[in-house]
C-alpha positions in Angstrom: -5.9 -14.3 8.6 -2.7 -12.3 8.3 -2.3 -8.8 7.0 1.0 -7.3 5.9 1.4 -3.7 7.2 4.2 -1.5 5.8 4.9 1.8 7.4 6.8 4.4 5.4 7.8 7.9 6.4 8.3 10.2 3.3 10.2 13.4 2.9 7.8 16.4 3.5 8.5 17.8 0.1 7.4 14.5 -1.5 3.9 14.3 0.1 2.0 15.7 -2.9 3.9 13.4 -5.3 3.1 10.4 -3.1 -0.6 11.3 -2.8 -0.9 11.7 -6.6 1.0 8.4 -7.2 -1.2 6.6 -4.7 -4.3 7.9 -6.4 -3.0 6.8 -9.8 -2.1 3.4 -8.5 -5.5 2.8 -6.9 -7.3 3.9 -10.1 -5.3 1.2 -12.0 -6.2 -1.3 -9.3 -9.9 -0.4 -9.5 -9.8 -0.8 -13.2 -8.0 -4.1 -13.1 -10.2 -5.5 -10.3 -7.8 -8.2 -9.2 -9.4 -10.9 -7.1 -8.2 -12.4 -3.9 -6.6 -9.2 -2.7 -7.5 -6.4 -0.2 -5.2 -3.4 -0.2 -5.4 0.0 1.4 -3.1 3.0 1.9 -3.5 5.4 4.7 -1.7 8.6 5.7 -1.3 9.2 9.4 -2.0 12.5 11.2 1.7 13.6 11.1 1.1 14.1 7.3 4.3 12.2 6.2 3.8 8.7 7.5 1.9 6.2 5.3 0.6 2.7 6.1 0.0 0.2 3.4 -2.2 -2.8 4.4 -2.3 -6.0 2.2 -4.3 -9.1 2.7 -4.4 -12.0 0.2 -6.8 -14.9 0.1 -5.3 -18.2 1.0 -3.3 -19.6 -1.9 -3.4 -16.4 -4.0 -0.1 -14.8 -5.2 0.0 -11.1 -4.9 -1.5 -9.8 -8.3 -0.5 -6.1 -7.7 3.1 -6.3 -9.0 1.7 -7.2 -12.4 0.2 -3.7 -12.7 2.6 -1.1 -14.2 1.3 1.6 -11.9 2.0 -0.4 -8.8 5.6 -1.1 -10.0 6.0 2.5 -10.9 4.8 3.6 -7.4 7.2 1.1 -5.7 10.1 2.4 -7.7 9.4 6.0 -7.0 8.7 5.4 -3.3 12.4 4.6 -2.9 13.3 8.2 -3.7 10.5 9.7 -1.6 11.1 7.9 1.7 12.9 9.5 4.6 14.1 6.0 5.7 13.6 2.4 5.0 10.0 1.1 5.2 9.1 -1.1 8.1 7.0 -4.2 7.3 5.2 -6.1 9.9 2.6 -8.9 10.0 -0.6 -8.5 11.9 -3.1 -11.2 12.8 -6.7 -10.1 12.4 -8.7 -10.9 15.5 -11.9 -9.2 14.3 -13.0 -7.2 11.3 -16.2 -5.8 9.9 -16.0 -5.5 6.1 -12.4 -4.5 6.2 -10.5 -7.8 6.0 
């Protein structure tokens, strides 16, 4: 199983906006209940670096871009980041109810 991890550092003055937009986006995801996707967003201890983790079931196209709140977050994130996001793939070796 493969997980996409995207690391983004945001401008310090954008942290509150990012947190609010993430909460709004996840409320929309919870309401839509898309299947075949596991998605999480985490803020690191420096307070400005975020990790997004995405895992899709085999053969499932990412359903998140169909949600207006997800697209809105992605568009706004471009203005909030302090540099380009860095995507990476991780192979899950073990997981308990996370992936």
